[in-house]
N, C-alpha and C positions, 0 to 999 in steps of 0.2 A: 568514886568513879565509874568501878567495873558496876555497879549495881544499876545505873542510868543506862551504861553502854547495854546489858543484859536485856533492863526494860524496852529499851527501843528496839531492840533487834529484836524481841517478840512483838512489839506491835507492828512493826515493819512486816514481821511474817504473818502475823494475822491479817493486815490490808491486802495481802494477796488474795485473800477468798473473794471479797466485794469486787476486787478487779475482776477475777476471773468472770464472776457473773454478769459484771457490765460489758464482758468482750473485751478490756483493754489489756489483755495478759495476752499477748500474742507472739510472735517468733521475733518480731521488728524491735517490738522492746526489749526483749530480752537478750537479742544479738547486742544493743544497744548498750544494754548495762554490762554483757560481758568485755564489750569493747571499751567501756570507760573505766572498767572495774581496777586496771593499774594507776588510774589518777587517784583513784578512792586511796588506794594503798600509798599512794604518795603522797594525799593529804594527809594520812593517818601518821607517817613519819615526820612530816614537817609539822604537826599539831604536837608530838611529843619532843621534837627538840625544841619548838620555840615556847612551850609551857614551863621550861625554865629558863628561859631567855626574858621574856617580856613579863614586865611588872602587873600585877594585879589590879593595880589602879588605873594603868594606861589599857588594859583589855577591857574592863568595864567602860571606860568614858567612850572608846572606840564603839563598843556595842551599844550603849546607849547615845551614841551621835548617828550609826547606822539604823538603829531603830526610829530615831527621831526623821530621817530623812524618808524612811520607809512610810513612815506615816503621814508626810506632808505628799508623797506621791501619791497615796492610798485617798488621802481628802481630794487632792485634786483630781484625780480619775471618776471618784463620787461626784462633784460637783460638775463635772465635763459632761456626766450622764444627764443631767437633770435638764 
């Protein structure tokens, strides 16, 4: 778990470079990130609590369900553009 957290942290920091070159890294985005950061901490806390309470099978079934719904939506959006 720790390795994947570290990996995604490094990847996200590396993504700041192209965002800066594209002009998408401005004070509005930084202020919004700071405003929403307490919710990220709340999500981390809830994730730790739920990790020990939700069965692995239920978790994966929910993930597969929401991936299926997302795939259907993406297909619908793709066909709508034709």
